[in-house]
Every structure is written in C-alpha cells, then in structure tokens.
N, C-alpha and C positions, 0 to 999 in steps of 0.2 A: 438543495440536498449538495452535496458536497459532488464535481462531476466526474471524479475518481470512483465515490462508492457506487453513481447512479454508474456509469459503463460497469460497473460488477452488477449489479441490479437487474440493469437492464438484460445481461446477458447467462439470464438464474444462476448468477453465483450463489450461496444461503448463507446467513447472516452469519454462518457459526463456518464456513468459508471466509468468508472475507475476515469475521475478526480472527481469526488464524494469518489471514493476510499480517494483520497491523497488527499481533502480537510478536508474529517469527519479527517485523518490524524493528520493532523494541528494544528485541535482543538478537537482531543480529542482519540486517542491513543486505549481507548480501544469501540468506539462507532465504529472505524475504520473496528476494528472487525470481529464487529454484522456486517457488511458493505458487506466483504468481503463474508462474510458466507450465506446472503444474493442470491448474483451475480448469483447462480446454477452455479458454477464447481461443474466437476466429484468430489469424494472424491477422483482423482489417481492427479489430477491434483491443489487442495486443498491442498494438502498434501504436492506437494513439490515445491505451492507457499514458505507453512510456514516453507521446511525447507533450502529453498534460502536464504526468508530472517534471519532466524535463527545463518545459516551459517556468512554468509555476513551482517550484518542491514548495512555496507558502503550501497548498493544494495538504500536502499529506499531512503536516499539523492540525490543519482542518478533521480531515478527512480523522486524523486521530482524535479530537478532541470533541468532534460527534459521535466516534466509541465512548464515550466518553473512558478511553487510556488513554497515558501519563504521558506529555512529549513528554518531558525529562531523563525518559528512560530511551528513545529516543535518538536526542544529544547522546545521550549516554553512549550511545550504541555507535553512531556516528566519529564522535572523538575515540573513540577501540580502535576503529580502523583506520582514524589518522594514524595511530604510532606507528 
C-alpha cells in the first residue's frame, strides 16, 4: 500500500475522506492542503505525511492511481498553479 494512504488509514481516515482529498488534489492542490488539515490528523502524523510527499512527490501519483483517479487532472491542476 502507498505510504500516504497507509498513514491516512492508520489514523482512521475513511475511504470517503481519502477520496475527497485526492479528488480535491486533482482539482486544486492548494484546496487539497486545506482538506488534509481538516482531517484531524495528529501533528506528528501530519508532519510525517507532508515529509513523505515532499521527499517523494511520485507517491501522489501512486496514490491517485491506486484510488483509480485520473493523474492527468493532477498535472493539469499543477500547471494552472504555475501560471
């Protein structure tokens, strides 16, 4: 299992909430960060999650694919932010 998804599941984040985070990520990465903040993860787990993402951004793609979402939408959202 993807380490990002594992951290979320270990902290009793529902599949519905996980899908919402990654759906937000495909539409607006900044909004996704706010959504992650609202999950109520303990600070140490939130920090671990962010460290995982920063050190290995490819984990996001893996998680999106594992959830069956469209990674091309993540890339399109990222391009919008860079403009």
